[in-house]
N, C-alpha and C positions, 0 to 999 in steps of 0.2 A: 285634860279638857273637861269642863263641867258637863256632867251627864244630865242633860235636860231633854226629856222626850215626851211631850204632851201628845199622846198618840190618838189619832182618829181623824182623818180627813183627806182624801186625794181626789183627783179629777176622774170623773167617770168618762170612759171611752164610750161616746154615744154616737148618734147619727148627726147629720148636719143641723137638725133641730136643736140639739144640745140642751136638753132639759136639765141635765146634771153636769156641771161644768167647772167645778173648782177642785183644786188639789193641793196637798201639802206632801212633801217628801223629806226624808231624813236619811243621810248616809251614815254608815258606821263600819268599823273594822271588827269582825268577829274574832274571838279568840280561836286559836288553832283547834280543829276537831269539834267545834261546838255547833256547827250548822244544824245537825239533826236535833240536838237538844233545843235549839232556838225554835225550830219548826214544830217540835212537840209542844213546847210552851205556848206558842202563838195559837196553835190548833186548839189546845185545851181552853185557852182564854176566849176563843171565839166560838166555842160550841154553843149552838142555839142562840147566837147573838141576834138581837133585834136592832137593826140599824134604822136610823131616821131616814136615811137614803144612802145609796152607794155602798161602800165597804172598804176593805183594806187588802193589801197584798204585800208579800215579801219577795224580794228579787235578789238574785246573785248577779253581780257584775262580772262579765266574762272577758270579752276582748275589747281592745281600744285604749283610750287615754283617760279613763276615769280610774283613779288609783285606790278608791275605796273598795271593800270586799262585798258589801251588801247595801240595799236600800229598803226602807219601809215606806210605802205610799198609801195615803188615805184619800178617799174621794167621796164626793157627794154634792148635793144641791146646795147652793148658797142659802144659808139660814136653816138648813136641815142636815147638819153635820153631826157625826158621832152616833152614839147608841142611846136607846131609850132605857135599857135594862142594866146599865153599869153605874154603880155608885163610886164616888170619888175615892174611897179607901180601897176599892177593888182595883181601880186603875193604878193607884200608888203601889199596891202590893205587886201587881203584875210588872211594873217598871223596875222595882227593886230586884225581882227575880231575873228579869231580862238583862239588867246591868251586870249580873254575874257572868254572863257569856260575852260581853262586849269589851273589847280592848280600848276602843276610843270612839266617841261620837264625832261625826264630821259635819259639814255644812248642811243647812236645810233651806228649802225653797218652797214657794207657793205661787200659784197662778191659775190660768184658765185654759180650757179647750176652746178654740175658735172654729174648728171644723173636724169632723170625724166620719169615716166610713168603715164598714166592715164589722166583723164579729168582735166579741169581747177578747181582751188580750190573753186571758187564761186559756182560750181555745187555740191561740197561736202564740205560745209563750216565749219564743225566742225573738227578741225585739231589738232592732237597731235604733239608736237615738242620736239625733243630730242637734246639738245646741248651736244656735245660729244668731247672727246679727243682721237682719234685713235692713237695707237702707230705706225702703218704702214698704212698710208692713202691709198696707192695703193692696198695693200692686202684687206683693209676694203672695198673699192669700188668694187673690184672683188667679194668678198663674198656677199656683199649687193645686187649687181645686180643679182647674181645667185639665192639668196634666194627669192628675189622679183619675179623672173620668176617662181620659183617653187610653189609659193603660189598664182599665178595669178588667179586661179579659185575662191579663197576666195576674193581677192581684186576686181575682176570685173574691172570696169572703175574708181575705186577710185584712187586718186592721191597719189603717193609715190615719194619723192625726197631726194636727198643727195647732199650736197654741202659744201662750205667753208665759214668761216669768214676771210676775208682778212684785214679788218680794224675793230679793236675792238675784244674783246675776252670775251664773257659773261661767268663769273665763270671760266675762263681759257679754255673754249672750243675753238677749232680751226675749227670744222666742225659741221654739223647738219643733222638730218634726220626728214622729215615730213611725216605724214600719215593722209590722209583725210578720212572723213566719213560724213554721212548725219546728224547725231546727236549723243548724248551721247550713246543712246541705240545701235545704229549701230556700234559705236566704240567698245563697250564691246562685242557685238556679234561677231565681227571680231576676237577679241582676243580669244574667246572661240573656234571658228572654226580653228584658227591657231594652237591650241594645238594638233590637229591631225597630224601636220607636225613636230613631235618631232625629227625625224631622220634628217630632213633638218635643223632644228634649231640647233641641236647639231653640224652638219657639219659647219654651219655658225660660231658657237662659236670657233671651232677648226681652222678655216681658215682665220678669220678676222684680225689676227695680234695682237689682244688685243685692248680693248677699255674701256674708263672710261666715264660713263654718268655724266655730270656735272649738268644738270638740265633737268626737264621734266614737261611740262605743256601743256594746251590746249588753243586754241583760237577759236573764232567764227567770221567768216567773216561777217561783218555787211553790207558792201556795196563795190562794185568793179566797177571800171570805166576803159574803154579801152578794148583791146582784146589781143589775143595771136598771 
């Protein structure tokens, strides 16, 4: 597969005001035993980085039905993507070094955040991602936002987001939902506590306009650079 990776731009996990709301992400399979080397390379590349807005993060795909090993995600405000301090040749050199550790590049996607509550994902780095196809996106967002508000005591400051795929469509999905947690045990504990909100969940099901889950997997944020 052609190794193309123009690096720098993902969605910022923000509040419902969503001042920073665009993202791009790239999947790849890392060569065996190279995760630490990739982490060291990206860390060095981002030392003292001056982002126009947002930042970047690298994630390991853990459980579920996403068959790639890792993702790189870049985020920032529309029109304010990337870095102020990076020359083109520096980016090219970084990509050449990174490709030494990559077995194969996979699909890439871009889109927006439509709603977000909670802390930054790096503070709750074990994240479940649902790629979905809502029949009525407007109704789904309304039902989603209401349900998230109803279970706020369970969520605490954990991040929950909803948004679009505007370029690319994984498994035919047009939208996504993300739910953050501290680790696997915390994620399962949340699900158990949410079972007490059966009435609210039933209301969500009746009012979301219909939705099909296309894929469902978890990622672990290994490193994050930049800020919100």
